[in-house]
C-alpha positions as MATLAB code, in Angstrom:
seq = 'MTKPAERAEAERAEAEQAEAERLARLDVVRLRAHNAGPLTLSGSNTWVVGSDPAYLIDPGPAPADDAQHLARLLALLERRGGLGGIALTHDHGDHGGGLAALLERMPAPGSVPVAVGRPQGIGEAHEVQLADGVDFGPLRAVATPGHAPDHYAFVFGEACFTGDAVLGEGSVFIAPHKGALAGYLDGLSRLLGLPLQVLCPGHGPAVWAPHERLREYIEHRLERERMLRAGLDQGRRSVEELLDAAWGEVPQHLRPLAAVTLATHLDKLADEGLLPDGVERPQIPPGLD';
ca = [
      10.058  -11.595   20.213;
      11.574  -14.777   18.861;
      15.298  -15.303   18.819;
      15.566  -15.004   15.006;
      13.642  -11.714   15.207;
      15.897  -10.489   18.008;
      18.949  -11.407   15.956;
      17.578   -9.607   12.899;
      16.847   -6.487   14.959;
      20.344   -6.527   16.447;
      21.894   -6.896   12.988;
      19.790   -4.006   11.663;
      20.840   -1.779   14.567;
      24.486   -2.727   14.062;
      24.277   -1.949   10.342;
      22.657    1.428   11.016;
      25.349    2.305   13.560;
      28.098    1.382   11.084;
      26.401    3.510    8.417;
      26.079    6.450   10.815;
      29.780    6.309   11.640;
      30.715    6.139    7.973;
      28.433    9.070    7.116;
      29.836   11.095   10.013;
      33.252   11.024    8.346;
      31.612   12.947    5.468;
      29.918   15.353    7.942;
      26.496   13.851    7.147;
      23.729   12.651    9.485;
      20.601   10.710    8.544;
      17.355   10.952   10.526;
      14.678    8.487    9.392;
      11.002    9.303    9.908;
       8.718    6.621   11.308;
       6.403    6.574    8.290;
       7.288    3.218    6.764;
       5.020    1.921    4.004;
       4.898    0.370    0.525;
       6.012    3.633   -1.130;
       8.199    5.029    1.665;
      10.013    1.724    2.371;
      11.595    1.954    5.856;
      10.565    5.627    6.117;
      11.497    9.031    4.699;
      15.071   10.182    5.225;
      15.939   13.656    6.461;
      19.606   14.522    5.921;
      21.653   17.094    7.847;
      25.101   18.258    6.742;
      27.731   20.517    8.256;
      27.466   22.469   11.481;
      27.502   26.010   12.915;
      25.105   26.223   11.105;
      23.899   22.954    9.607;
      21.939   22.576    6.367;
      18.995   20.221    6.020;
      17.724   18.238    3.033;
      14.019   17.260    3.206;
      12.376   17.940    6.573;
      10.225   14.831    6.148;
       6.526   14.206    6.774;
       4.082   16.405    8.656;
       3.824   15.880   12.430;
       0.484   14.139   11.894;
       2.362   11.344   10.104;
       5.212   11.136   12.638;
       4.758   13.120   15.825;
       8.327   12.490   17.027;
      10.273   13.342   13.865;
      10.185   17.123   14.380;
      11.323   16.895   18.007;
      14.206   14.591   17.086;
      15.172   16.892   14.224;
      15.157   20.027   16.378;
      17.359   18.322   18.963;
      19.818   17.269   16.243;
      19.966   20.795   14.799;
      20.611   22.273   18.243;
      23.552   19.904   18.732;
      24.966   20.968   15.350;
      24.825   24.697   16.008;
      21.515   25.706   14.477;
      19.973   25.676   11.022;
      21.402   27.647    8.091;
      18.993   26.529    5.370;
      16.524   23.902    4.155;
      16.597   22.299    0.694;
      13.721   20.264   -0.761;
      14.509   17.561   -3.291;
      10.820   17.871   -4.272;
       7.597   18.900   -2.599;
       5.825   15.567   -2.045;
       4.346   15.305    1.438;
       6.589   12.514    2.674;
       9.622   14.763    2.025;
       8.355   18.299    2.577;
       5.194   17.881    4.632;
       7.019   18.871    7.812;
       8.399   22.126    6.388;
       5.794   24.497    7.830;
       5.999   22.983   11.308;
       9.789   23.205   11.269;
       9.783   26.840   10.167;
       7.306   27.692   12.928;
       9.817   26.435   15.492;
      12.650   28.634   14.251;
      13.727   31.483   16.605;
      12.890   34.287   14.162;
      10.236   34.189   11.408;
      11.858   34.279    7.992;
      15.310   33.608    9.396;
      15.899   30.337    7.514;
      16.118   30.304    3.698;
      14.352   27.442    1.936;
      15.528   26.256   -1.498;
      12.721   24.829   -3.632;
      12.165   23.732   -7.202;
       8.564   24.911   -7.126;
       7.219   27.881   -5.083;
       5.787   26.826   -1.729;
       4.100   30.084   -0.720;
       6.281   30.483    2.358;
       7.245   34.092    1.623;
       9.586   35.650   -0.886;
      11.957   36.831    1.830;
      13.272   33.354    2.493;
      12.266   31.238   -0.516;
      15.181   30.466   -2.866;
      14.269   29.285   -6.377;
      16.401   26.340   -7.462;
      17.875   25.824  -10.914;
      20.424   23.371  -12.225;
      23.887   24.232  -10.882;
      22.661   26.684   -8.228;
      24.673   26.745   -5.001;
      22.733   26.914   -1.756;
      25.037   27.142    1.224;
      27.337   24.088    0.945;
      24.937   22.319   -1.459;
      24.927   22.339   -5.263;
      21.649   21.556   -7.031;
      21.473   19.077   -9.915;
      18.189   18.913  -11.837;
      16.829   15.356  -11.759;
      13.256   15.600  -13.070;
      11.374   12.354  -13.475;
       9.732   11.376  -10.216;
       8.487   14.975  -10.109;
       9.054   17.936  -12.449;
      10.525   20.001   -9.576;
      12.957   17.286   -8.441;
      16.582   18.171   -7.591;
      19.487   16.222   -6.149;
      22.047   18.004   -3.972;
      25.810   17.467   -3.919;
      27.784   18.068   -0.724;
      31.437   17.144   -1.124;
      31.447   13.498   -2.211;
      27.895   12.824   -1.025;
      24.817   13.231   -3.211;
      21.310   13.513   -1.770;
      19.076   11.920   -4.374;
      15.560   12.189   -2.942;
      13.348    9.931   -5.052;
      15.648    9.970   -8.088;
      17.614    7.014   -6.663;
      16.474    4.947   -3.677;
      18.380    2.819   -1.228;
      16.576   -0.224   -2.617;
      14.233   -0.952   -5.499;
      13.346    1.368   -8.367;
      11.548    4.707   -8.506;
       8.242    5.895   -9.929;
       8.515    8.275  -12.903;
       5.530   10.603  -13.336;
       4.439   11.359  -16.923;
       5.126   15.090  -17.106;
       6.664   16.673  -20.211;
      10.174   15.377  -20.881;
      10.095   13.286  -17.697;
      12.015   10.200  -18.735;
      14.567   11.943  -20.953;
      15.228   14.513  -18.219;
      15.545   11.780  -15.621;
      18.090    9.794  -17.629;
      20.056   12.960  -18.346;
      20.144   13.830  -14.639;
      21.381   10.350  -13.688;
      24.045   10.507  -16.406;
      25.361   13.802  -15.038;
      25.480   12.405  -11.502;
      27.401    9.446  -12.903;
      30.154   11.840  -13.959;
      30.697   13.231  -10.450;
      33.356   12.010   -7.973;
      30.941   10.595   -5.408;
      31.498    8.262   -2.474;
      27.870    7.784   -1.481;
      24.283    8.346   -2.556;
      21.994    9.453    0.266;
      18.464    8.595   -0.894;
      15.057    9.805    0.191;
      14.161    6.281    1.319;
      16.283    3.323    2.324;
      19.941    3.014    3.327;
      22.886    4.952    1.931;
      24.376    3.555   -1.284;
      28.159    3.139   -1.039;
      28.638    2.015   -4.636;
      27.145    5.151   -6.211;
      28.338    4.775   -9.777;
      27.305    1.137   -9.924;
      23.805    2.015   -8.677;
      23.459    4.899  -11.132;
      24.459    2.642  -14.025;
      21.939    0.042  -12.824;
      19.159    2.633  -12.779;
      20.013    3.901  -16.258;
      20.257    0.388  -17.700;
      16.966   -0.617  -16.060;
      15.116    2.170  -17.877;
      16.856    1.499  -21.179;
      16.057   -2.220  -20.942;
      12.373   -1.411  -20.414;
      12.540    0.785  -23.504;
      14.146   -2.011  -25.536;
      11.417   -4.452  -24.508;
       8.727   -1.880  -25.268;
      10.116   -1.156  -28.724;
      10.321   -4.887  -29.422;
       6.638   -5.163  -28.533;
       5.797   -2.258  -30.815;
       7.775   -3.908  -33.621;
       5.638   -7.029  -33.117;
       2.520   -4.937  -33.722;
       1.367   -4.561  -30.128;
      -0.618   -1.362  -29.648;
      -2.957   -1.673  -26.643;
      -1.943   -0.813  -23.094;
      -2.372   -4.412  -21.941;
      -0.315   -5.777  -24.835;
       2.499   -3.325  -24.189;
       2.486   -4.034  -20.449;
       2.776   -7.742  -21.267;
       5.725   -6.974  -23.549;
       7.789   -4.838  -21.164;
       6.324   -5.265  -17.662;
       5.139   -8.845  -17.859;
       6.599   -9.799  -14.479;
       4.721   -7.081  -12.583;
       1.975   -8.457  -10.287;
      -1.586   -7.672  -11.319;
      -2.209   -5.276   -8.434;
       0.786   -3.154   -9.507;
      -0.110   -2.983  -13.198;
      -1.883    0.393  -12.825;
       1.413    1.913  -11.616;
       3.291    0.130  -14.400;
       0.807    1.665  -16.845;
       1.747    5.148  -15.634;
       5.415    4.309  -16.217;
       4.460    2.994  -19.660;
       3.022    6.429  -20.439;
       6.376    8.090  -19.683;
       8.129    5.712  -22.080;
       5.556    6.294  -24.808;
       5.914   10.065  -24.387;
       9.693    9.771  -24.762;
       9.379    7.717  -27.945;
       6.831   10.206  -29.298;
       9.157   13.146  -28.589;
      11.923   11.292  -30.463;
       9.667   10.517  -33.443;
       9.877    6.781  -32.747;
       6.276    6.022  -31.731;
       4.156    4.246  -34.369;
       0.605    5.341  -35.134;
      -2.315    3.796  -33.326;
      -0.672    3.223  -29.931;
      -3.047    3.384  -26.965;
      -1.810    5.686  -24.180;
      -2.773    4.781  -20.609;
      -5.321    6.917  -18.797;
      -3.408    8.771  -16.089;
      -5.073    9.429  -12.716;
      -5.558   13.147  -11.915;
      -2.521   14.748  -10.303;
       0.009   12.399  -11.918;
       0.110   13.880  -15.429;
];
């Protein structure tokens, strides 16, 4: 390892230690899975709050994607006095893939309630259906649809666990389900009104300027909409023309993902009666619409 690489690694470790100490003052612990990638960034975050018992947000990927994550998580839960409940921000595999394996390791079957936005088939006895404003142990659910229709953020004191609604870096993917973008912006606006110290995202580091980041995310989406409407006003109607108008800086290999985001914006304008006739809607891959 070269000296610059060693220095970078030492700085990263120092930053993570400082973050851990700061989070500990809010009774929060982050455990990052080793499943880094283009969509998962440095890996999926599992969050644990409180103790005797602790509550967990997003158990992370299945053991096949990170064989050590479950063992590290079980050791952490033992140190914090056991597990009182599990909350899923949404059911994508990088966040909830490890749920079944974790439940299998619990002392008594059905002993741990699991709060979900969409039924997981884990048994009615311990599956709690989320809704906006529902309290689950020390957590309060806030509906944040957009990345997924079943997406929820969770508030614990002055910390908010945002899943894939807000990341530690970069922007998020909004899937084109009914009311996706309007619901997403509404969810972010409601989080903006809360007295938060930190956002704890599904990927990336904690965000210690929460209101600034939320405003950035809202403005980013509204700016895309302004550029899209300007393109429509110029008479652009095809997918490629509209991508050029509002996502012109996106590299060619990412344009298919930008096209999916374009669909969410077009759906929002259509719902608001603002979409002109003759606009081409992108073809959405199966499972994303």
